N, C-alpha and C positions, 0 to 999 in steps of 0.2 A: 814476797811475791816475785816471781821471775817470768819474763816474757822473752821469747825468741822467735823471730820471723825466719822461716826457711823458704828460700826462693828456688824456683825451678826454671833454669834458663831455657830459652826458646819459646815458651808459652807464657812468660811473664806471670807465673802463678805464685801466690803467696799462701803458705800454710803457716800455722802458728802453734807454738807450744807454750802454754800458760800453766805455771805451777805455783802451788802454795801449800805449806804444811805437809809436804810429802806426797801430795796428790796433784795430778795434772790433767789437763784436757789438751787434745790435739784437734785443731780445726782444719777441715778440708784437706786431708792428706792425699798425696798422689799414690800411684800404684807401687812404686819401689820405696819401701818404708824404712830402709836401713838408716838413713840420715835422722829420721825421727826417733828411732830407738836409741841411736848413739847420743842424741841430744838429751833425751830423757835420762839416760844413764849418767851423762856428765852432770846433770842437775841433781842426781840422786833422788829422783822422784818416780812415782808409779803412775802410769797412765790409767786414769779412772774412766774417762769418757772420751769418745770421738764425736765431735760436733760437726754436723753437716748443715751448711747454709742453704744448699740446694743441690739438685742432681746435676753435677757438672756436665758440660757439653764438650769441652775441649781437651779433656785428658781422662784417663782411666783412674777412678778413685781407688784409694787404698783402705777405705773404712773397714771392710769386712776382714781383710787379711790382717790389718793392724789389731782389730779386736780379737781375732783368733790367736795372735802371737802374744798379746799382753793381758787378755782377760777383760779388756775395757768394754764398756757398753756403748753402743751406737745411739746417738741422740739426734732426733729430727722432729719435724712437726707432725708426722703421721699422715701427711698428705699422700694420696695414692701414687703420685709421681716419684716418691721415694721408694716405695715398694718394700721397705724393710725398716728395721729400727727396734732397738731394745727398750728405749725410753722415748715416748712420743709426747712432746710438750705442747699443750694448748697455748694459745696466745696469752702472754703474761705469766705463765707458769715458770717455776724456778727449780733449780737444783743447786747443790753445794759442792764446792771443790776446795778442800782445806777450809780456810776462813772466808772464802769468796762466795758470792751468790751470783749465779748465772741465770738471767731472765730471757726467755724466748719472746721474740717480737715477730709476728707474722707480717711479712712485707711483700705481698704479691705485686707483680708488675714486670720485672725481668723475666720471671717464670712464676707460674701459679703457686708453687711450693716454697718460694724463697722465704727464708727466715733469717733474721738478725739475732745476735745474742749480746745483751748488755751485761757487763760484769761490774759488780759492786763490791767494794772493799768494806771491811768492818769500820774503818775510819769515816766513811761517808756512805751511808745507806740511802741517801736521797738523790745522789747524782752518780752515774756510773763512771768508773775509771776509764773504761774503753768499751767500744762496741765492735764486734766482729760483723761486718756488713755484707760479706759475700760479694755478689755481683749487684746488689741493690744500690750501693753507694760507693763509687770510686773517688779518687782524688780528682776533683774538678768536673766530674760528670757522673753518669750512672751506667748500669749495664744496658745493653741493647734490648729492645722490646719486641722484636720480630720473631723470636725463636718459637714461642708457642703457636703462633699463627701470623704469617707475614701480612695477611689481610686485616689483622686486628692490632697492628703495631701502634696505631694512634690511641686506641682505646686502652691498650696495655700501658702506654706511656702515661696516660691520665691516671690510671690505677697506681702506677709507680710513684707519681707525684703525690698522690694521696697518702700512700704508705709512708713516704719519707716525712711528710709534714705531720701526719698523725702519730707516728711511732718514734721518730728520731729527733725532730725539730726541738722539742722541749726537754730533751734528756740532760742538757747542760753543755755550755759552750766549751768546757775544758775537757770533755770526754774525747779520748783518742779514737780516730776512725781507723779500723784495720780491715781493709778490703781484701778480696781473694785474688785480685789481679792488679797489675800496673801497666804502664805504657807498652804497647806492642801486643797486647792480648787481642784475640779475635772475638772476645766476648763483649767488646765495646769499642768505642773510638774516642779520641780526644782526651785521654787521661793525662793529668798533669804529672810531670816528672818530679815528684817530691819524695823525700825520705819518710815523712810523717805528716799528719794533719789532724785537726780537731774539728768537732762540730762547728765551733765558732769560726774557724778558718774557712770551712766549706760554705758557711752562710754568706761569706764575703764574695766568693767567686764561682761557686758551683752553680751551674745553670738550673738545677732542680730547685735551688733556693732563690736564685735571682730572677727567674722567669715565672710568670703566672702559670696557672694550671693549663690554660689554653695555649699559651705560647710554648710551654715546654712540651706538651703532648704533640703539638704540630711539628716542632723541630726534632724531637727525639723519635717520634713515630715516622718521620719522613726520612730517616737515615737509610742509605742504600748500601748495606753491607753484604758482602758475599757470605754464603753459608757453606762451609766446607762439608763435603759428603761424609766424612768420618764422624761428624756430629751425631748422625743417626746411630752409628755403632756405639758411640760413647753412651748415648742415652739408654741403649739396650743393656749394656754390661753394667752400667752404674745403677740400674734399677735395683740391683741386689748388692750395692755397695762396692762394685768393682770386682776385679779378678786379680789373683796373685800374679806378680811379675814373673815372666818366663826367662828374663834376661839374667845371665850370670857372666861376670867378667871372664874374658878369654874363652868364651864358649862358642864364638862364631868360628866356623871352619875357615882356615886360611889356605888359599890355593896359589900355586905359582902361576905365572902368566899363561903358560900353555894350558894348564888345567882350567884356569878361569875362562879362557877363550872357548874351550871345548864345552864346558858345562853351562855357561851363561848365555849361549846362543839362543835367541828367541825369548829370553826371559827379561824381566825388568832390571836394568842396570842403572844404579844411581851413582853419579859422580859428585862427590861432596866438596870438591875444590872450589876456590873462588873463581869468579867469572873470567879473569884474565888467564888463569891456568887452563880452564876449559876451552877458551878460544884458541889458545896456542896449540892444543892437541888433546884429543880424547878418543875413546873407543866409539866406533860407529854404533849409532842407535841408542847411546846412553842418554839418560835424562840428567840435566844439570840442576842439582839442588844443593846450595851451599850448606855447610855443616850446621850452622845455627838455624837454618830454615827448615830442617827436616821435620821438626815436631809440628809444623803447620803444613807445609807444602808436600811433605811425604804422604800426607793423608789425602791430598788432591790427586796424586799420581798413582799411589798404591792403595791397598786395603789389606784386611786381615787374611785374605785368601791367596794373594799373589806372591809367589816366590821372588825374593829380592837378592840381588848381588851388589855388593858395595865396593866402589872404587874410591879410594881416599888419597889425600896428599901424603900422609904418613900412615904406617900400619897401626900406630897407636890410636889413630882417629876411628878405627873400626868399632871399638867398644863404645865410643862416644856416640857415633852414628846409630848403632843398634839400640842404645839407651833412649835416644830421642824418639825413635820409631816405636819402641816398646811403650812409651808413655801415652801414645795414641792408639794402643791396641794392635800394633803391627809387629808380630813375632816371627813371621816366616822368613827369617834372614838365612839364606842358604850358605853364603860364603863371602869372604872378603879377599881382595887381591894382596898377596904377600908383597911387602916392600913398597906399597903404594904405586902411584902412577909411574914413578921413576923406573920401576922394574918392567912395566909394560913398554915404556919408551925404549929401554935398552934391549928388549927381547927381539926386536925386528918385526913384531906383529903390526898389522895395519893401524894407522892413526888417521883420524879425520880432523880437519881444522875448520874453524869458522872465521871470525875476524872481529876487530874492534875499530871504532872510529871515535874521534874527539868531537865535541860540540862545534868547535870552530870549523873543522873540516866538513862536517855535515851541513852546517849553515851555508857554507860557500858553494855547496853542490846539491842543494835540496832537490832540484829537478831530476837528479839521477836515481833517486831512491823512493821506494815505497816505505812508509813509516808506520810501525805498529806500536801503540802505547798499551802496555799490559798492566797498568796500575788499576786500582779500584776506580769506579766511575766518578766518585766525588773528587778524587785526586785529579783525574783527567779534566773534569769540568772546571777545576780551579786554575787551569792553565796548561796548555799542551802545545806541542810543535804544530805550526800551521799545516793544516790538511792531513794530520795524522789520523789513522784509523784506530778506534779503541776496541779492545777485547781483553777482558780480565784474564790473567795468565792461568788461573785455576780452571776456567771454562774453555780455554783455548783448544785443548786436544779434542774435546767433544764437539766443538763448533767450528772446526777448521773450514768446513764447506761454506761457511758464511763470509769468509774473508774475500774481499774484492781484489785479490792480488794475482799477479802473474808469477808462477813459480820459476820462470826463467829469468826474471829481473831481480836485482838485488833488493833485499829488505833490511831496513835498520829497525831494531827492536829497542825500545826504551822503557824504563820504569823510574824509580826514584833515584837510585845510584848505580844500578847495574845487576843486582842479584836476581831479582824476578825476571829481568830481561834475559838473563842467561838461560833460565828455564824455558822461556819463550823461544829463544834461539834453538835450543835442543829439540823442542817439539816441532818447529818448522823444518828443521833438518831431517827429522824422522819422517816427516810428511812428504819429503821429496823436493823441497825448495833448494835451488842450486847455490844461492849466495845469501847467507844470513849473517848479519853483523850486529854486534852489541854496542850501543852508545854508552861507552864507559864514563861513569860519573852521572849518567842519566839526567833527569830534569833538574836535579840539584845543581849540577855543573852548568847546564844550559842556562838556568836562571841566574847563576852566580856571575856570569859574564854578560848579563843583560841582553841575551838574544830574544827575539820576538816570540810571543806566545799568543794563542787564541783561547778564548773562554767559551 
């Protein structure tokens, strides 16, 4: 038996390849399937099944394309929210992969169709070796419960608690837990940063085990998590197992600075450099989304219909940026800037600048600035700069009219360390604010030197 976890950067997604006796399953694959095919080839195994734990919300699934390329059969619970599937397993039904037995466990709560898969080896048919838990059970927590209906999140949390206790609790403390996401995923919050875990480990510290049904449902159902707009698109395309990736390496058109300036006017320009680089100089009206944040925040700013132009630190980053966007269904990448921002800088074309400020300097001059905190609401409530206004960065562009700010006076934008703040800075600049400044280091730096906060 061989197991390999295949991680997707940016969205903290885990897929798995499990092989035995020349046969394999792949669990929850993403849209670009090349890495899975390579891994199966390296193992010398044939992909027999593609297991789906649920209809993913945060990335385009690769089930249908993987099945097309390998002849594998797609396995799920047959719930209507899957919308497809070659093998539809009822609760507790099984299938075989090599000498292994895979048992479906219906675990609604995160979403109605959520399903876990317990894997039994011939050496121990009474206790599973591992359980693929999807978004039902993470390390230290569970998936969010507001996605089916934000008004029923408490009821869904109670259902999730029931699912875990009725279907997973008694499987055996040594069984490995193999979730679909880790820390940083938008499909939940509070995941533990661990390499692996077991059911026994989770019973010691995971809130779904340590809290009562009532306590858990109130806490989990009361989470206030933003729902990215691209989730709706993901749900639609994933209803049929996802769509084939349109991305090919070196396929994005590369333009020189003059061509880029001419063609990108009025279109969505995304600058993928770090906050300090954006503050020091950028193209007018560009959105600042750091490279690693594209697979989340690219879906707040763009969508599958909007043409996008990419400005990167290095030309080699263009393919990485396009791949991040492709994984959330955004394929309309028109061009990238040849030579990165350095070529724009040396071309003599116009450059706009914003600014940065340190926590000490801001603290010494608080009365001079309007302060905008663009973190999630729970982060803000846990401690923010005195008198700071809150508006989550994903909602900022759509709700600018609600800000109680004077566009003529300087605004300092803060987040955790400065990346989301840079996106907030770019949005305010586009809206006509005259002086917008990024608190570099964000609230992490502010708290590190014991500056005062409000709750």
